[in-house]
C-alpha positions as CSV (number, residue, x, y, z in Angstrom):
1,M,80.5,116.0,83.6
2,I,79.1,117.2,87.0
3,S,77.0,114.0,87.3
4,F,80.1,111.9,86.6
5,I,82.1,113.7,89.3
6,A,79.3,113.4,91.8
7,R,78.8,109.7,91.1
8,S,82.5,109.0,91.2
9,A,83.0,111.0,94.4
10,F,80.2,109.0,96.1
11,Q,81.7,105.7,95.0
12,K,85.1,106.8,96.4
13,M,83.5,107.7,99.7
14,V,81.8,104.3,100.0
15,T,85.1,102.6,99.2
16,L,86.9,104.7,101.8
17,F,84.3,103.7,104.4
18,F,84.8,100.0,103.7
19,V,88.6,100.4,103.7
20,S,88.5,102.1,107.1
21,V,86.3,99.3,108.5
22,V,88.4,96.5,107.1
23,S,91.7,98.0,108.2
24,F,90.3,98.6,111.7
25,L,89.2,95.0,112.0
26,I,92.5,93.6,110.7
27,I,94.5,95.7,113.2
28,H,92.4,94.5,116.1
29,L,92.3,90.9,114.9
30,A,96.1,90.7,115.1
31,P,97.4,88.5,117.9
32,G,98.4,90.3,121.1
33,S,97.4,93.6,122.5
34,P,99.3,96.8,123.5
35,S,97.6,96.6,126.8
36,Q,98.9,93.1,127.7
37,V,100.8,92.8,131.0
38,D,104.5,92.2,130.6
39,P,105.5,89.8,133.3
40,L,109.2,90.9,132.9
41,N,108.4,94.6,133.6
42,P,107.5,95.1,137.3
43,K,106.4,98.7,136.7
44,F,103.6,97.6,134.3
45,T,101.0,96.8,136.9
46,P,97.4,95.7,136.3
47,E,96.1,99.0,137.5
48,M,98.2,100.8,134.9
49,V,96.8,98.5,132.3
50,E,93.3,99.2,133.3
51,R,93.9,103.0,133.2
52,F,95.4,102.6,129.8
53,R,92.4,100.7,128.5
54,Q,90.0,103.2,129.8
55,E,91.9,106.2,128.5
56,F,92.0,104.8,125.0
57,H,88.6,103.2,125.0
58,L,89.9,99.7,124.8
59,D,87.3,98.5,127.3
60,K,84.5,99.3,125.0
61,P,82.9,97.2,122.2
62,L,84.7,97.2,118.9
63,H,82.2,99.2,117.0
64,I,82.3,101.9,119.7
65,Q,86.0,102.0,119.5
66,Y,85.7,102.5,115.7
67,L,83.4,105.4,116.1
68,L,85.4,107.0,118.8
69,F,88.7,106.6,116.9
70,Y,87.5,108.3,113.7
71,R,85.7,110.9,115.7
72,N,89.0,111.8,117.4
73,L,90.9,111.6,114.2
74,F,88.6,114.0,112.3
75,T,88.7,116.4,115.3
76,G,92.5,116.2,115.7
77,R,92.4,114.6,119.1
78,T,93.9,111.2,118.3
79,V,97.2,110.6,120.1
80,S,100.0,108.1,119.8
81,W,100.0,105.3,122.3
82,K,103.8,105.3,122.3
83,D,104.6,108.9,123.3
84,N,101.1,110.5,123.8
85,R,101.8,113.0,121.0
86,S,99.2,114.1,118.5
87,V,99.1,111.6,115.6
88,L,98.4,114.3,113.0
89,G,101.3,116.4,114.4
90,K,103.7,113.4,114.0
91,I,102.5,112.6,110.5
92,G,102.8,116.3,109.5
93,E,106.3,116.4,110.8
94,R,107.4,113.2,109.0
95,F,105.4,114.2,105.9
96,L,107.6,117.4,105.5
97,N,110.7,115.1,105.7
98,S,109.4,112.6,103.1
99,L,108.1,115.3,100.7
100,P,111.6,116.3,99.3
101,L,112.5,112.6,98.8
102,F,109.2,112.0,97.0
103,I,109.5,115.1,94.7
104,V,113.1,114.6,93.7
105,G,112.7,110.8,93.2
106,T,109.6,111.2,91.2
107,L,111.1,114.0,89.0
108,L,114.2,111.8,88.3
109,T,112.1,108.8,87.6
110,W,109.7,110.4,85.1
111,T,112.4,112.7,83.5
112,L,114.8,109.8,82.8
113,S,112.3,107.0,82.0
114,F,110.7,108.6,78.9
115,P,113.9,109.5,76.9
116,V,115.4,106.1,77.7
117,G,112.2,104.2,76.8
118,I,111.4,106.2,73.7
119,R,114.9,105.9,72.2
120,S,114.9,102.1,73.0
121,A,111.7,101.7,71.1
122,I,112.9,103.8,68.1
123,E,116.2,101.9,68.0
124,R,114.7,98.5,68.7
125,G,117.3,95.7,68.6
126,G,120.2,98.1,68.4
127,I,123.1,98.5,70.8
128,Y,121.3,101.3,72.8
129,D,118.2,99.2,73.2
130,R,120.1,96.1,74.3
131,T,122.2,98.1,76.8
132,A,119.2,99.8,78.2
133,T,117.4,96.5,78.6
134,F,120.4,94.9,80.3
135,L,120.8,97.8,82.7
136,S,117.1,97.9,83.5
137,Y,116.9,94.2,84.4
138,L,120.1,94.6,86.4
139,L,118.6,97.5,88.4
140,I,115.4,95.6,88.9
141,S,117.2,92.5,90.1
142,I,119.6,94.2,92.6
143,P,118.0,94.4,96.1
144,G,117.5,98.0,97.2
145,F,119.4,97.6,100.5
146,F,122.4,96.0,98.7
147,F,122.5,98.8,96.1
148,A,122.2,101.4,98.9
149,Y,125.2,100.0,100.8
150,I,127.3,100.0,97.6
151,L,126.5,103.6,96.9
152,I,127.2,104.6,100.5
153,I,130.6,102.8,100.5
154,F,131.5,104.3,97.1
155,V,130.6,107.9,98.1
156,V,132.1,107.8,101.5
157,T,135.4,106.3,100.4
158,K,135.6,108.3,97.2
159,F,134.5,111.8,98.3
160,H,134.9,111.4,102.1
161,V,131.5,113.1,102.9
162,P,128.7,112.1,105.2
163,V,125.5,110.7,103.7
164,I,123.5,109.5,106.7
165,G,120.7,111.6,108.1
166,M,119.1,114.8,106.9
167,Q,122.1,116.9,107.7
168,T,125.7,116.6,108.8
169,F,126.1,116.0,112.5
170,G,127.8,118.8,114.4
171,L,127.3,121.3,111.5
172,G,127.0,124.1,114.0
173,T,126.1,127.7,113.2
174,T,127.1,128.3,109.6
175,S,125.6,130.3,106.8
176,S,122.2,129.6,105.4
177,L,123.7,128.7,102.1
178,H,126.0,126.1,103.7
179,V,123.1,124.5,105.6
180,F,121.0,124.5,102.4
181,M,123.7,122.8,100.3
182,D,124.4,120.3,103.1
183,R,120.7,119.4,103.1
184,I,120.7,119.0,99.3
185,W,123.7,116.7,99.4
186,H,122.1,114.5,102.0
187,L,118.9,114.4,99.9
188,L,120.7,113.5,96.6
189,L,121.8,109.9,97.4
190,P,118.5,108.5,98.8
191,S,116.6,110.2,96.0
192,V,118.8,108.7,93.3
193,L,118.5,105.3,95.0
194,G,114.7,105.6,95.1
195,A,114.6,106.6,91.4
196,T,116.7,103.7,90.1
197,G,114.1,101.0,90.3
198,G,111.4,103.4,89.0
199,V,113.5,104.3,86.0
200,A,114.2,100.7,85.2
201,V,110.5,99.6,85.4
202,L,108.9,102.7,83.8
203,S,111.4,102.9,80.9
204,R,110.5,99.3,80.0
205,Y,106.8,100.3,80.1
206,V,107.4,103.3,77.9
207,R,109.3,101.2,75.4
208,S,106.5,98.6,75.2
209,Q,103.8,101.3,74.7
210,M,105.8,103.0,72.0
211,L,106.4,99.7,70.2
212,E,102.7,98.9,70.4
213,V,101.7,102.3,68.9
214,E,104.4,102.2,66.3
215,G,102.8,99.0,64.8
216,Q,99.4,100.7,64.3
217,D,98.0,101.3,60.8
218,Y,97.9,105.1,61.1
219,I,101.7,105.1,61.9
220,R,102.4,103.1,58.8
221,T,100.1,105.5,56.8
222,A,102.0,108.5,58.2
223,R,105.3,106.9,57.0
224,A,103.8,106.1,53.6
225,K,102.9,109.7,53.2
226,G,106.5,110.6,53.5
227,L,106.3,112.5,56.9
228,P,109.7,113.0,58.6
229,A,110.6,110.3,61.1
230,E,110.7,112.8,64.0
231,Q,107.1,113.9,63.3
232,V,106.0,110.3,63.1
233,H,107.6,109.3,66.3
234,Y,107.0,112.3,68.5
235,R,103.8,113.9,67.1
236,H,101.8,110.8,66.2
237,A,103.2,107.8,68.1
238,L,104.3,109.4,71.3
239,R,101.1,111.4,71.8
240,N,99.0,108.2,71.8
241,A,101.5,106.2,73.7
242,L,101.3,108.6,76.6
243,L,97.6,108.0,77.2
244,P,98.1,105.1,79.7
245,F,100.5,107.2,81.7
246,V,97.8,109.6,82.5
247,T,96.3,106.9,84.7
248,M,99.6,106.3,86.4
249,V,100.0,110.0,87.4
250,G,97.4,109.6,90.1
251,L,98.9,106.4,91.4
252,I,102.1,108.2,92.5
253,L,100.3,110.1,95.2
254,P,100.4,107.3,97.8
255,G,104.2,107.6,97.6
256,L,103.8,110.8,99.7
257,I,102.8,108.5,102.7
258,G,104.5,105.2,101.9
259,G,107.9,106.5,101.0
260,S,110.5,103.8,101.2
261,V,111.0,102.0,104.5
262,I,114.3,100.4,103.4
263,I,115.8,103.7,102.0
264,E,114.7,105.7,105.0
265,S,116.0,103.1,107.5
266,I,119.4,102.7,105.8
267,F,120.0,106.5,105.5
268,S,118.4,107.3,108.9
269,W,115.9,109.6,107.2
270,P,113.0,110.4,109.5
271,G,110.2,110.0,107.0
272,M,106.8,108.5,106.8
273,G,107.8,105.0,105.8
274,R,110.1,104.7,108.7
275,M,107.5,106.1,111.1
276,A,104.9,103.5,109.9
277,Y,107.4,100.7,110.3
278,E,108.3,101.8,113.9
279,A,104.6,102.1,114.7
280,I,104.0,98.5,113.6
281,L,106.8,97.3,115.8
282,A,105.5,99.2,118.8
283,R,101.8,98.2,118.1
284,D,101.0,101.9,118.0
285,Y,97.5,101.4,116.5
286,P,96.4,105.0,116.2
287,V,99.5,105.8,114.0
288,I,99.0,102.7,111.9
289,L,95.3,103.3,111.3
290,T,95.8,107.0,110.5
291,V,98.6,106.3,108.1
292,N,96.5,103.6,106.4
293,F,93.5,105.9,106.2
294,I,95.5,108.8,104.7
295,S,97.1,106.4,102.2
296,A,93.6,105.2,101.1
297,V,92.5,108.8,100.7
298,L,95.5,109.5,98.5
299,V,94.9,106.4,96.4
300,L,91.2,107.2,95.8
301,A,92.0,110.8,95.1
302,G,94.7,109.9,92.6
303,T,92.4,107.5,90.8
304,F,89.7,110.1,90.7
305,V,92.1,112.7,89.2
306,S,93.3,110.1,86.7
307,D,89.8,109.3,85.5
308,I,89.1,113.0,84.9
309,L,92.4,113.6,83.1
310,Y,91.9,110.5,80.9
311,M,88.5,111.8,79.8
312,V,90.1,115.2,79.0
313,V,93.0,113.9,76.9
314,D,91.1,111.0,75.2
315,P,88.0,112.2,73.3
316,R,87.0,108.5,72.8
317,I,86.0,108.3,76.4
318,R,82.3,108.9,77.0
319,L,80.7,109.4,80.4
């Protein structure tokens, strides 16, 4: 077990190194440069450009820039080219904003997907299964931005409440309970919208896994022995159908960084996805590279945790 963890950790570190190199090269191979002189801006003089290049090491070879960037990143000295703020500070601030959306959306997705998918598999071909299938494909087909505007129009016209931003504008000094409930209300709609697509996709996956397991020989043997249907479905079939989802648990971690650019933009939610999108538009390379690096760390950490969990829950796996 220890040798497996050490070997896997080493492989993940090597992968992370190559990801950092490739992402750094891709960013710098993009056309244009943040230090280009804008002929329409008289304040952007060549002297200012040269100072900018020297301050951020853009006048050095590419491999030196790579080493200096990640040295500053690991020591917390990397700053944004856009506002000269600490990149880790900006990411930490936006991370705390995206975290509630991620937690609530993930809980809604996984809590609703399994009951819907399991019942659809048990009642295969029935009215419930056909209805769930139709609604799932409908939610998958509707673009997120279109569905978001429908929800906003419905909630605003029906309940006459604000839904944009993290809190109501001009709330003023009110009680802590009022502020907390206002934050929960603003969190509800984008979280529900973010979970709809996940529920539609994951419930279909749960259904297919259950149907695959239900057709196995040991399930037919359990039925032939006269075991109750609930015991056959939930004790034998469901336990084995859940094994592939152990791998998926680790893959949800990158959602902490990626978030949803569309949802955060529509609802004016200052989260990670929106910050990454704004950094791309502004050619803020330190923010882009840092977000990409942290995303890669989360992906590799998630797959590492999934591998260990899969070995724990499935005794057929051997190191």
